[in-house]
N, C-alpha and C positions, 0 to 999 in steps of 0.2 A: 399544319399540322398534320399526322398521319391518321389521328384519332383512335389507334390502337394501340396498348400500351405491348411491352414486350420486345422482342428480339425482332430487327429488320427484315423484312420479306423484299422480295423484289417490287411488288406493287405499292411498296413506300418509295421507293425513288422513281419507278413509272410515274405515278402520282405528281410527284413533284417536278421531273422533267416536264411533264405537259401542262402541268399549273403555271407555266411560263407561257405568255402566247408566242404562237409562231413566229410572229414578224421579229421577237427579240432572241431567237435563236436560228439563225442562218449556221447551217453546217460547217460554212469555212472560216467563220469568224473566232480566233481564239481567244477572243475576251468573254465570251460564253463557258462558263466553268463552275463546277462545284466550289464552293467556299465550306471547309470545316477544319477540326482539328484531327491531327495525325490519331489521336484514339478513335475518333468517327469514322475516318476513312478506314483503320483496322476492322472496325465492327461491320461497316458495310462489306468489305471482302470474305467477311467470314459468313455470309450468306450461303449456304450450301444446295446442292440441286435437290437433293432431297433426306428424310429421315433416315434411310438407310445408306446415302449417297453422298461422300463428304466432299465430293469435288466441288469446287467453289463456280458460284454462277458468274461473279465478274472478273473472277482471275483463276479462268481453267487452267492455266498453264504456269499457275504459282509466281506470277510477274507482280511482284508485290509494290516492288518502288517503280513502278509505270507512274505511278500518279495519272491513273484514268480511270473513269465512271462511266459506264454508258456510252463508251466512245469519246466522251468530253473529258478536257483535262481538270485536274483537282488542285486546288491552291491551299496549302496548309497553314492556317494563322490559329495557333494554340490557345489564342485570347478568347477564341469560340467558346461558348457555354458547353457544359456538357449533355449530349441529346440535340443539339443544333448543327443545320445542316443546311445552308443556301444554294440555290443552282440558279445563276444571275449572268445577264450581261454587263458584265461591271463596266463598260465604256458608255455605256447607254443610262446604266444606272447611278454610276458615281463620278463625283466631279472633285478633283483637286484644282486648289488656287495658290499659288506662290503669295505668300504674305510677306515677304521681305526678299530680299535679291541676295544672291549668292555670295557668302563672305569668304575669302580665301585668306589665310594667314601661313607663311613659313619659321617654325620656330628653331634656333640654331644653338640656342643658349641652353645652361643647366648642366649639371655634372653627367647625370646620365647620358644625354646625348654627344656632349663632348667625347666622354670616354669610349663610345662605341662609334664615334665618327657617323653620325646618324644626325639627318634634318627631318624636323617633323613637319608635313603639311595637313592643318586642320581645315575643314571646310562645313562651313554652317549654313543652313537655308531653313526658314521657317516656311511649311504650309500648313493649309486647311484645307477640309475636305467634307462633302456632304452628300446624302443622298438626293438626286435630283429627278430621278423617275422611279418610284417606286413600283411601279407594274414592271419594270424589268427585273424583279427580284421574286423568286418563288423560295419562301423560307418552311423549315418545319423544325419545330422548338421543342417536340416532344417524343423524338426519337428515340433509340434503344440507348440506355444509358448505362447498363448493366454489361459485367464480363462472364456470360456464363450460360 
């Protein structure tokens, strides 16, 4: 949590970055990343240098679609709640398991497929996942949720 309501500040993100212990954030590891919604990412990029200086701290060249923040990649997940951001080593924090094998099926029947001279490939697999190391995640749930 950032502890202070209102627009984001640089220190909100510094606290979150350094809230993740050093052993979980090696610089070369691309699985260490921010996870947030596109709206929260836009709000983060709107942090300006000062009240009379509209230049952006995190995107000085206005490269908004690089999807990086403080030198780390950003993963957009629009199911993340408004005001929430996570900084995590996803490889260490989260684990996926295959619940069922991959099922592949070809479908050539049906009037639509026949008329278009098309064959449909359908693949299905069930997976499950859970957090296995909560220490590998630093989350903020009370971030800026306003546009103004």
